[in-house]
C-alpha positions in Angstrom: 0.0 0.0 0.0 2.8 2.5 0.6 3.8 2.3 -3.0 0.3 3.3 -4.1 0.3 6.2 -1.7 3.6 7.4 -3.1 2.2 7.0 -6.7 -0.9 9.1 -5.8 1.3 11.8 -4.3 3.6 11.9 -7.3 0.7 12.0 -9.7 -1.1 14.8 -7.8 2.1 16.9 -8.1 2.7 16.1 -11.8 2.3 19.4 -13.8 1.4 17.4 -17.0 -1.7 15.8 -15.4 -4.9 17.6 -16.2 -7.1 19.2 -13.6 -9.9 16.6 -14.0 -7.5 13.7 -13.4 -5.9 15.5 -10.5 -9.4 16.1 -9.1 -10.2 12.4 -9.4 -7.2 11.7 -7.1 -8.3 14.2 -4.6 -11.9 12.9 -4.7 -10.7 9.4 -4.1 -8.6 10.5 -1.2 -11.7 12.3 0.2 -13.8 9.2 -0.2 -11.2 7.1 1.6 -11.1 9.5 4.5 -14.8 9.9 4.7 -16.8 7.7 7.1 -19.6 7.4 4.6 -19.1 4.6 2.1 -21.2 2.9 -0.6 -20.7 -0.3 1.2 -20.3 0.1 5.0 -17.0 -1.1 6.5 -18.9 -3.5 8.8 -19.7 -5.7 5.9 -16.9 -8.3 5.8 -14.6 -8.0 2.8 -17.0 -5.9 0.6 -16.7 -3.0 3.0 -13.0 -2.8 2.3 -13.1 -3.7 -1.4 -15.1 -0.7 -2.3 -12.4 1.6 -0.9 -9.7 -0.3 -2.8 -11.7 -0.2 -6.0 -12.2 3.6 -5.8 -8.5 4.1 -5.1 -7.3 1.9 -7.9 -9.9 3.4 -10.3 -8.6 6.9 -9.6 -5.0 5.9 -10.0 -5.8 4.2 -13.3 -7.7 7.2 -14.5 -4.8 9.5 -13.6 -2.2 7.3 -15.2 -4.2 7.1 -18.4 -3.8 10.8 -18.8 -0.1 10.6 -19.2 2.1 9.4 -22.1 3.7 6.0 -21.8 7.2 7.3 -20.9 5.8 9.5 -18.1 3.6 6.8 -16.8 6.5 4.3 -16.7 8.7 6.9 -14.9 6.1 7.3 -12.1 5.6 3.5 -11.8 9.3 2.8 -11.7 10.0 5.6 -9.2 7.6 3.9 -6.7 8.6 0.4 -7.5 5.5 -0.8 -9.3 
């Protein structure tokens, strides 16, 4: 998980990333920090999977906005 946090931080600071893609990262972070979820955390497994799905979807959306070289540089820098 630390590698994904580093990746999100790097992507949020990348000047080549569009505002919409940066906003998706911020929205995902807000969703993860919020006590209100689509699937409550008390539901075994599914309660945590929705958080993981939102985080990964935001990261994929942000990475899709970069060219291949830039994307690879970010992934290599965090060890993914």
